[in-house]
C-alpha positions as a Markdown table, in Angstrom:
| # | Residue | x | y | z |
|---|---|---|---|---|
| 1 | Met | -54.1 | 123.3 | -33.8 |
| 2 | Ser | -55.3 | 120.2 | -35.5 |
| 3 | Trp | -52.4 | 121.1 | -37.7 |
| 4 | Thr | -50.2 | 121.1 | -35.2 |
| 5 | Arg | -50.9 | 117.9 | -34.1 |
| 6 | Ala | -50.4 | 116.5 | -37.2 |
| 7 | Phe | -47.3 | 118.0 | -37.9 |
| 8 | Val | -45.9 | 116.8 | -34.8 |
| 9 | Phe | -47.2 | 113.2 | -35.3 |
| 10 | Ser | -45.9 | 113.2 | -38.6 |
| 11 | Leu | -42.4 | 113.8 | -37.4 |
| 12 | Leu | -42.6 | 111.4 | -34.8 |
| 13 | Ser | -43.5 | 108.9 | -36.7 |
| 14 | Ile | -40.6 | 109.9 | -39.6 |
| 15 | Leu | -38.3 | 109.5 | -36.4 |
| 16 | Leu | -39.6 | 106.3 | -35.7 |
| 17 | Leu | -38.8 | 104.8 | -38.7 |
| 18 | Ile | -35.5 | 106.3 | -39.4 |
| 19 | Ala | -34.3 | 104.6 | -35.6 |
| 20 | Phe | -35.7 | 101.5 | -36.5 |
| 21 | Ser | -34.7 | 101.1 | -40.1 |
| 22 | Asn | -31.8 | 98.7 | -41.0 |
| 23 | Val | -30.0 | 101.6 | -42.6 |
| 24 | Val | -29.7 | 103.1 | -39.4 |
| 25 | Lys | -28.5 | 99.7 | -37.4 |
| 26 | Ser | -26.3 | 98.9 | -40.4 |
| 27 | Ser | -24.6 | 102.4 | -39.3 |
| 28 | Val | -24.5 | 101.4 | -35.5 |
| 29 | Val | -23.0 | 97.9 | -35.7 |
| 30 | Arg | -19.4 | 97.9 | -35.3 |
| 31 | Asp | -16.7 | 97.1 | -37.4 |
| 32 | Asp | -14.5 | 94.3 | -36.3 |
| 33 | Ser | -11.9 | 94.6 | -38.6 |
| 34 | Lys | -9.8 | 97.2 | -36.2 |
| 35 | Pro | -10.6 | 96.8 | -32.9 |
| 36 | Ala | -11.2 | 99.7 | -30.9 |
| 37 | Asp | -9.1 | 98.5 | -28.1 |
| 38 | Ala | -5.9 | 96.8 | -29.2 |
| 39 | Pro | -3.9 | 94.8 | -26.7 |
| 40 | Gly | -0.8 | 96.7 | -27.5 |
| 41 | Ala | -2.4 | 100.5 | -27.8 |
| 42 | Arg | -2.6 | 100.4 | -23.9 |
| 43 | Arg | 0.7 | 99.4 | -23.4 |
| 44 | Gln | 2.5 | 102.3 | -25.6 |
| 45 | Val | 0.5 | 104.7 | -23.9 |
| 46 | Phe | 0.3 | 103.8 | -20.0 |
| 47 | Met | 3.2 | 102.1 | -18.0 |
| 48 | Ala | 3.0 | 100.2 | -15.0 |
| 49 | Glu | 3.4 | 102.2 | -11.6 |
| 50 | Ser | 6.2 | 100.7 | -10.7 |
| 51 | Asp | 8.2 | 101.8 | -14.3 |
| 52 | Ala | 7.2 | 105.0 | -13.9 |
| 53 | Ser | 7.9 | 105.5 | -10.4 |
| 54 | Asn | 11.4 | 104.1 | -11.1 |
| 55 | Phe | 11.8 | 106.6 | -14.1 |
| 56 | Phe | 11.2 | 109.3 | -11.9 |
| 57 | Lys | 13.5 | 108.1 | -9.0 |
| 58 | Arg | 16.2 | 107.9 | -11.4 |
| 59 | Arg | 16.2 | 111.0 | -13.0 |
| 60 | Ser | 14.7 | 113.7 | -10.3 |
| 61 | Arg | 15.1 | 117.5 | -10.5 |
| 62 | Arg | 18.6 | 117.3 | -8.4 |
| 63 | Ser | 20.2 | 114.5 | -10.5 |
| 64 | Pro | 22.9 | 115.4 | -12.4 |
| 65 | Lys | 22.7 | 115.2 | -16.0 |
| 66 | Tyr | 24.5 | 113.0 | -18.3 |
| 67 | Tyr | 27.7 | 113.8 | -20.4 |
| 68 | Ala | 25.9 | 113.5 | -23.6 |
| 69 | Glu | 23.2 | 115.8 | -22.1 |
| 70 | Leu | 25.2 | 118.6 | -21.3 |
| 71 | Gln | 27.2 | 118.2 | -24.4 |
| 72 | Ala | 24.0 | 118.7 | -26.7 |
| 73 | Glu | 23.3 | 121.4 | -24.6 |
| 74 | Gln | 26.2 | 123.2 | -24.6 |
| 75 | Gln | 26.2 | 122.7 | -28.5 |
| 76 | Met | 22.7 | 123.7 | -29.0 |
| 77 | Lys | 23.5 | 126.9 | -26.8 |
| 78 | Arg | 26.9 | 127.4 | -29.2 |
| 79 | Ala | 24.9 | 127.0 | -32.3 |
| 80 | Ala | 22.7 | 129.7 | -31.1 |
| 81 | Ser | 25.0 | 132.0 | -30.3 |
| 82 | Glu | 26.9 | 131.6 | -33.5 |
| 83 | Arg | 23.6 | 132.2 | -35.2 |
| 84 | Arg | 23.0 | 135.3 | -32.9 |
| 85 | Arg | 26.4 | 136.6 | -33.5 |
| 86 | Glu | 26.3 | 136.3 | -37.3 |
| 87 | Tyr | 22.7 | 137.8 | -37.4 |
| 88 | Asn | 24.0 | 141.0 | -35.8 |
| 89 | Glu | 27.2 | 141.1 | -37.3 |
| 90 | Glu | 25.0 | 140.9 | -40.8 |
| 91 | Gln | 22.7 | 143.8 | -39.3 |
| 92 | Arg | 25.9 | 145.7 | -38.3 |
| 93 | Asn | 27.4 | 145.6 | -41.9 |
| 94 | Glu | 24.0 | 146.6 | -43.4 |
| 95 | Tyr | 23.6 | 149.4 | -41.2 |
| 96 | Glu | 27.2 | 150.3 | -42.1 |
| 97 | Asn | 26.5 | 150.7 | -45.5 |
| 98 | Tyr | 23.4 | 152.4 | -45.3 |
| 99 | Val | 25.4 | 154.7 | -43.3 |
| 100 | Glu | 28.1 | 155.5 | -45.8 |
| 101 | Glu | 25.8 | 155.6 | -49.1 |
| 102 | Asp | 24.0 | 158.1 | -46.9 |
| 103 | Arg | 26.8 | 160.4 | -46.3 |
| 104 | Asp | 28.4 | 159.9 | -49.7 |
| 105 | Glu | 24.7 | 161.4 | -50.9 |
| 106 | Ile | 25.1 | 164.2 | -48.6 |
| 107 | Asn | 28.7 | 165.0 | -49.5 |
| 108 | Glu | 27.6 | 164.8 | -52.9 |
| 109 | Arg | 24.4 | 167.2 | -52.4 |
| 110 | Thr | 26.6 | 169.4 | -50.6 |
| 111 | Arg | 29.1 | 170.0 | -52.9 |
| 112 | Ala | 27.1 | 170.4 | -55.7 |
| 113 | Met | 25.2 | 173.2 | -53.9 |
| 114 | Asn | 28.4 | 174.8 | -53.0 |
| 115 | Glu | 29.3 | 174.9 | -56.7 |
| 116 | Gln | 26.0 | 175.9 | -57.4 |
| 117 | Leu | 26.4 | 179.0 | -55.1 |
| 118 | Arg | 30.0 | 179.4 | -56.3 |
| 119 | Glu | 28.7 | 180.0 | -59.8 |
| 120 | Tyr | 25.9 | 182.3 | -58.9 |
| 121 | His | 28.1 | 184.9 | -57.0 |
| 122 | Tyr | 30.7 | 184.6 | -59.6 |
| 123 | Asp | 31.1 | 188.4 | -60.9 |
| 124 | Gly | 34.2 | 187.9 | -63.1 |
| 125 | Leu | 36.3 | 190.5 | -61.6 |
| 126 | Tyr | 38.6 | 187.7 | -59.8 |
| 127 | Pro | 39.4 | 184.6 | -61.4 |
| 128 | Arg | 37.8 | 181.3 | -60.5 |
| 129 | Phe | 39.2 | 179.4 | -57.6 |
| 130 | His | 39.8 | 176.0 | -59.1 |
| 131 | Trp | 41.2 | 172.8 | -56.4 |
| 132 | Phe | 43.0 | 171.2 | -59.1 |
| 133 | His | 45.0 | 173.0 | -61.7 |
């Protein structure tokens, strides 16, 4: 038990030395070169109650939008619609190209297979059938 008391006593003494040393005091001292509560900072974040009330009265939920606001909103909608149309057109073109290439490949395989079957079953008695003379 005596070693635990010695250990606790040494920890407490170290803690007291650290708490009252000059190093800790100098780190706690406030740097006054930049005041934490600058007068302009509060004014930027908060506004007077009357100003806030006027802001919400002037622009309530039912009030009509300004013409410039409507124009900007319509322009954004048109731009989004145009981007969506271009994207869909590009996807459709890519799909059509893929289908065309796939169809050409299938036709080529079918033609080659038919030619092989025709050569395999040719018995020499009849003249070969040629598409082009």
